[in-house]
C-alpha positions as CSV (number, residue, x, y, z in Angstrom):
1,M,-37.4,10.6,-12.1
2,F,-34.7,8.0,-11.7
3,A,-31.3,8.9,-10.3
4,E,-28.4,9.4,-12.6
5,P,-27.5,6.1,-14.5
6,R,-25.1,4.0,-12.5
7,V,-23.2,0.8,-13.4
8,P,-21.1,-1.6,-11.3
9,A,-17.8,-0.2,-10.2
10,T,-16.1,-2.8,-12.4
11,L,-17.0,-0.6,-15.3
12,A,-16.5,2.7,-13.5
13,R,-14.5,5.4,-15.2
14,R,-10.9,5.9,-14.3
15,P,-9.8,9.0,-12.5
16,R,-8.2,11.6,-14.7
17,R,-5.8,14.2,-13.5
18,A,-6.4,17.8,-14.5
19,K,-4.1,19.4,-17.0
20,S,-1.2,21.3,-15.5
21,G,-1.9,25.0,-15.0
22,T,-5.7,24.6,-14.5
23,G,-5.5,24.9,-10.8
24,E,-7.8,21.9,-10.5
25,G,-7.0,18.7,-8.6
26,P,-7.6,15.2,-9.8
27,E,-11.2,13.9,-10.0
28,R,-12.3,12.2,-6.9
29,R,-11.7,8.4,-6.9
30,R,-14.3,5.9,-6.1
31,P,-13.5,3.2,-3.5
32,G,-11.4,0.5,-5.1
33,Q,-11.1,2.4,-8.3
34,G,-7.3,2.9,-8.2
35,L,-6.7,-0.9,-8.1
36,R,-8.9,-1.6,-11.1
37,S,-6.1,-1.1,-13.5
38,Q,-3.5,-2.6,-11.2
39,C,-4.7,-5.9,-9.8
40,P,-7.6,-7.3,-11.9
41,V,-5.8,-10.6,-12.3
42,P,-5.5,-11.8,-8.7
43,T,-8.8,-10.3,-7.7
44,G,-10.7,-11.8,-10.6
45,G,-9.0,-15.1,-9.9
46,L,-10.1,-15.2,-6.3
47,A,-13.7,-14.3,-7.3
48,G,-13.8,-17.1,-9.9
49,G,-12.5,-19.7,-7.5
50,I,-15.1,-18.9,-4.8
51,E,-17.9,-18.8,-7.3
52,I,-17.2,-22.2,-8.9
53,C,-17.2,-24.0,-5.5
54,I,-20.6,-22.6,-4.8
55,T,-22.3,-23.3,-8.1
56,F,-20.7,-26.5,-9.5
57,P,-23.6,-28.9,-8.8
58,T,-25.7,-27.0,-11.3
59,E,-22.9,-27.1,-13.9
60,Y,-22.7,-30.9,-13.4
61,V,-26.5,-31.4,-13.9
62,K,-26.5,-29.1,-17.0
63,T,-23.6,-31.1,-18.6
64,Q,-25.2,-34.4,-17.9
65,L,-28.5,-33.3,-19.5
66,Q,-26.7,-31.9,-22.5
67,L,-24.8,-35.2,-23.1
68,D,-28.1,-37.2,-22.8
69,E,-28.9,-37.9,-26.5
70,R,-32.4,-38.8,-27.8
71,S,-30.9,-41.3,-30.2
72,H,-30.1,-43.4,-27.1
73,P,-32.6,-44.4,-24.4
74,P,-32.8,-41.2,-22.3
75,R,-30.9,-41.6,-19.1
76,Y,-32.5,-38.8,-17.2
77,R,-36.1,-37.6,-17.1
78,G,-35.2,-34.2,-15.9
79,I,-33.2,-32.1,-13.4
80,G,-34.5,-33.9,-10.3
81,D,-34.0,-37.3,-11.8
82,C,-30.4,-36.5,-12.7
83,V,-29.7,-35.4,-9.1
84,R,-31.4,-38.5,-7.6
85,Q,-29.6,-40.9,-9.9
86,T,-26.2,-39.3,-9.2
87,V,-26.6,-39.2,-5.5
88,R,-27.9,-42.8,-5.4
89,S,-25.0,-44.1,-7.5
90,H,-22.1,-41.9,-6.3
91,G,-23.3,-40.1,-3.2
92,V,-23.5,-36.3,-2.8
93,L,-19.9,-36.0,-3.8
94,G,-20.9,-37.3,-7.2
95,L,-22.4,-33.9,-8.0
96,Y,-18.9,-32.5,-7.7
97,R,-17.3,-34.9,-10.3
98,G,-15.1,-32.7,-12.5
99,L,-14.9,-29.8,-10.0
100,S,-11.1,-30.0,-9.9
101,S,-10.8,-29.1,-13.5
102,L,-13.1,-26.1,-13.2
103,L,-11.5,-25.0,-9.9
104,Y,-8.0,-25.1,-11.3
105,G,-9.3,-23.4,-14.5
106,S,-11.8,-20.9,-13.0
107,I,-9.1,-18.9,-11.2
108,P,-7.0,-18.3,-14.3
109,K,-10.2,-17.9,-16.4
110,A,-11.5,-15.1,-14.3
111,A,-8.0,-13.6,-14.1
112,V,-7.7,-13.6,-17.9
113,R,-11.2,-12.3,-18.4
114,F,-10.9,-9.3,-16.1
115,G,-7.3,-8.7,-17.0
116,M,-8.0,-8.5,-20.7
117,F,-11.2,-6.5,-20.2
118,E,-9.3,-3.9,-18.1
119,F,-6.5,-3.8,-20.7
120,L,-8.9,-3.2,-23.6
121,S,-11.2,-0.8,-21.8
122,N,-8.3,1.3,-20.7
123,H,-7.5,1.9,-24.4
124,M,-11.2,2.4,-25.5
125,R,-12.5,4.9,-23.0
126,D,-13.4,8.4,-24.3
127,A,-11.8,11.7,-23.4
128,Q,-13.9,11.8,-20.1
129,G,-12.8,8.2,-19.2
130,R,-16.3,6.7,-19.9
131,L,-16.9,3.3,-21.5
132,D,-20.2,3.2,-23.4
133,S,-22.2,0.0,-24.0
134,T,-20.9,-0.5,-27.5
135,R,-17.3,-0.3,-26.4
136,G,-18.2,-2.4,-23.4
137,L,-19.5,-5.1,-25.8
138,L,-16.3,-5.0,-27.9
139,C,-14.1,-5.2,-24.8
140,G,-16.2,-8.1,-23.5
141,L,-15.9,-9.9,-26.8
142,G,-12.1,-9.6,-26.7
143,A,-12.0,-10.8,-23.1
144,G,-14.2,-13.8,-23.9
145,V,-12.1,-14.9,-26.9
146,A,-8.9,-14.5,-24.8
147,E,-10.2,-16.7,-21.9
148,A,-11.6,-19.3,-24.4
149,V,-8.3,-19.8,-26.1
150,V,-6.0,-19.5,-23.1
151,V,-8.0,-21.3,-20.4
152,V,-11.7,-22.3,-21.1
153,C,-11.3,-24.8,-24.0
154,P,-8.9,-27.2,-22.2
155,M,-10.7,-26.7,-18.9
156,E,-14.1,-27.4,-20.3
157,T,-12.9,-30.4,-22.4
158,I,-11.4,-32.1,-19.3
159,K,-14.6,-31.3,-17.2
160,V,-17.0,-32.7,-19.8
161,K,-14.9,-35.8,-20.3
162,F,-14.8,-36.4,-16.5
163,I,-18.5,-35.9,-16.1
164,H,-19.3,-38.1,-19.1
165,D,-16.9,-40.8,-17.8
166,Q,-18.9,-41.1,-14.6
167,T,-21.9,-42.4,-16.6
168,S,-19.7,-45.3,-18.0
169,P,-20.1,-48.8,-16.5
170,N,-16.3,-48.7,-15.7
171,P,-15.1,-45.1,-15.3
172,K,-11.4,-44.9,-16.3
173,Y,-10.4,-41.5,-14.8
174,R,-9.2,-41.8,-11.2
175,G,-8.6,-38.1,-10.6
176,F,-7.7,-34.9,-12.2
177,F,-4.1,-35.5,-12.9
178,H,-4.6,-39.2,-13.9
179,G,-7.4,-38.1,-16.2
180,V,-5.4,-35.4,-17.9
181,R,-2.5,-37.8,-18.3
182,E,-4.7,-40.4,-20.0
183,I,-6.3,-37.9,-22.3
184,V,-3.0,-36.5,-23.4
185,R,-1.5,-40.0,-23.8
186,E,-4.4,-41.2,-25.9
187,Q,-5.2,-38.1,-28.0
188,G,-2.2,-35.8,-27.5
189,L,-2.5,-32.1,-26.5
190,K,-5.2,-31.6,-29.1
191,G,-7.4,-33.9,-27.0
192,T,-7.7,-31.0,-24.5
193,Y,-8.7,-28.6,-27.2
194,Q,-11.8,-30.2,-28.6
195,G,-14.6,-27.9,-29.6
196,L,-12.4,-24.8,-29.8
197,T,-14.5,-23.0,-32.4
198,A,-17.7,-23.6,-30.4
199,T,-15.9,-22.5,-27.2
200,V,-14.6,-19.3,-28.7
201,L,-18.1,-18.5,-30.1
202,K,-19.7,-19.2,-26.8
203,Q,-17.3,-17.4,-24.5
204,G,-16.9,-14.4,-26.9
205,S,-20.7,-14.0,-27.0
206,N,-21.0,-14.7,-23.3
207,Q,-18.8,-11.8,-22.3
208,A,-19.9,-9.5,-25.1
209,I,-23.5,-9.8,-23.9
210,R,-22.7,-9.6,-20.2
211,F,-20.4,-6.5,-20.4
212,F,-22.9,-4.9,-22.9
213,V,-25.6,-5.2,-20.3
214,L,-23.4,-4.1,-17.5
215,S,-22.1,-1.1,-19.3
216,S,-25.6,0.0,-20.5
217,P,-27.1,3.1,-18.8
218,W,-29.4,1.4,-16.3
219,P,-31.3,3.7,-13.9
220,S,-30.2,3.2,-10.3
221,P,-33.0,2.4,-7.8
222,L,-30.9,3.8,-5.0
223,P,-30.7,7.6,-4.6
224,R,-27.1,8.8,-3.9
225,G,-28.0,12.1,-2.4
226,D,-25.3,14.7,-2.6
227,N,-22.5,12.2,-3.2
228,P,-22.4,11.1,-6.9
229,N,-19.3,8.9,-6.0
230,K,-21.2,6.8,-3.5
231,P,-20.3,3.1,-4.0
232,M,-23.0,0.8,-5.3
233,N,-24.7,-1.5,-2.9
234,P,-23.3,-5.1,-3.4
235,L,-26.8,-6.4,-3.8
236,I,-27.4,-4.1,-6.7
237,T,-24.1,-5.1,-8.2
238,G,-25.4,-8.7,-7.9
239,V,-28.6,-7.9,-9.6
240,F,-26.8,-6.3,-12.5
241,G,-24.7,-9.5,-12.8
242,A,-27.7,-11.8,-12.7
243,I,-29.4,-9.9,-15.4
244,A,-26.3,-10.0,-17.6
245,G,-25.9,-13.7,-16.9
246,A,-29.5,-14.5,-17.9
247,A,-29.1,-12.5,-21.1
248,S,-26.1,-14.6,-22.1
249,V,-27.9,-17.9,-21.3
250,F,-30.8,-17.1,-23.5
251,G,-28.5,-15.7,-26.2
252,N,-26.1,-18.7,-26.7
253,T,-27.3,-21.9,-25.0
254,P,-27.3,-23.7,-28.5
255,L,-23.6,-23.0,-28.7
256,D,-23.1,-24.4,-25.2
257,V,-24.9,-27.6,-26.2
258,I,-22.7,-28.0,-29.3
259,K,-19.6,-27.3,-27.3
260,T,-20.5,-30.0,-24.7
261,R,-21.2,-32.6,-27.4
262,M,-17.9,-31.8,-29.2
263,Q,-16.0,-32.3,-25.9
264,G,-17.6,-35.5,-24.7
265,L,-16.3,-39.0,-24.9
266,E,-18.3,-39.6,-28.2
267,A,-16.9,-36.5,-29.9
268,H,-15.5,-38.7,-32.7
269,K,-19.0,-38.9,-34.2
270,Y,-18.7,-35.3,-35.3
271,R,-16.5,-34.0,-38.1
272,N,-16.6,-30.4,-36.9
273,T,-18.7,-27.8,-35.1
274,W,-21.1,-27.3,-38.0
275,D,-21.6,-31.1,-38.5
276,C,-22.3,-31.5,-34.7
277,G,-25.0,-28.8,-34.9
278,L,-26.6,-30.4,-38.0
279,Q,-26.6,-33.9,-36.4
280,I,-28.3,-32.6,-33.3
281,L,-30.9,-30.8,-35.4
282,R,-31.6,-33.7,-37.6
283,K,-31.7,-36.4,-34.9
284,E,-33.2,-34.5,-31.9
285,G,-34.8,-31.4,-33.2
286,L,-34.5,-27.7,-32.2
287,K,-35.5,-28.4,-28.7
288,A,-32.3,-30.3,-28.1
289,F,-30.3,-27.0,-28.5
290,Y,-31.8,-25.8,-25.2
291,K,-31.1,-28.9,-23.1
292,G,-29.9,-27.9,-19.6
293,T,-31.2,-24.4,-19.9
294,V,-32.7,-24.3,-16.4
295,P,-29.7,-25.5,-14.5
296,R,-27.4,-23.4,-16.7
297,L,-29.6,-20.3,-16.0
298,G,-29.3,-20.9,-12.3
299,R,-25.6,-21.5,-12.4
300,V,-24.7,-18.6,-14.7
301,C,-26.9,-16.0,-12.9
302,L,-25.2,-17.0,-9.6
303,D,-21.8,-17.1,-11.4
304,V,-21.9,-13.6,-12.8
305,A,-23.6,-12.1,-9.7
306,I,-21.1,-13.7,-7.3
307,V,-18.0,-12.9,-9.4
308,F,-18.9,-9.2,-9.8
309,I,-19.8,-8.8,-6.1
310,I,-16.7,-10.5,-4.9
311,Y,-14.5,-8.6,-7.4
312,D,-15.9,-5.3,-6.3
313,E,-15.7,-6.0,-2.6
314,V,-12.2,-7.5,-2.7
315,V,-10.9,-4.5,-4.7
316,K,-12.5,-2.1,-2.0
317,L,-10.8,-4.1,0.7
318,L,-7.4,-4.1,-1.0
319,N,-7.7,-0.4,-1.6
320,K,-8.1,0.2,2.2
321,V,-4.9,-1.8,3.0
322,W,-2.9,-0.8,-0.2
323,K,-3.3,2.9,-0.7
324,T,-2.8,4.1,-4.3
325,D,-1.9,7.5,-5.7
């Protein structure tokens, strides 16, 4: 038989003190558990910043493939061709075009995500401090919507415009701050909030799917012996994260394609999110809604795995140097 179901410590139940007069002490706390309600923002931010520096080239390739419309002569024949053309024209650093926008945005994005999830989950746990998969899904949905509105939409809009600009004969954005200044000057602040509906739908479903998977009662392949509070191996945490990331990719890649088109330099062709989806379907067929799936799958699986591993390990480290009651 499998060992007792175990989920990553990010979703672990909070310690609950015994009622006065029972003679019982507080439940034993898992490593890092005390800080999960105290510092999810800086810890999540650090995890997000490290993750995006590792995985950005796959994000670049995914975005280029999603912007490549069939109605025009296709620019790329596949993932390898996209990488070759980029390196030939712009060098290896060309694969990091737009990194600054995601790096500046990924830190607050992860901070808002984990901060909101912790806030919601602290209010939705049952009397024993547990968070079941349905409540995990709802908390994840709330976290995804929050990060979409506060951080992700402007961050993604700037990133897509920067990447799309690199394919132009005469790129006009000379850097992050120059690019943001030009976008705001030409389109106002709303120019950084293009595709908001698609972004909210994508991020909300992303985090709902991921936290649902992570809070589901998976059987642990590692026996814990006589210590039920034994911390989970980081590699197992990473496997949970990769599975959750893959589930979200297959669940909402069409929304990601629509979001990317709505945020590109040719977004003026679409009246709204619905019109964008209809035009893609009519001109390019159903297959177009899954452009960039392979690089997105690689990036997202690494993304979620790395973020959850780093988040768990940093919290454990902080708990060693910052003791909590």
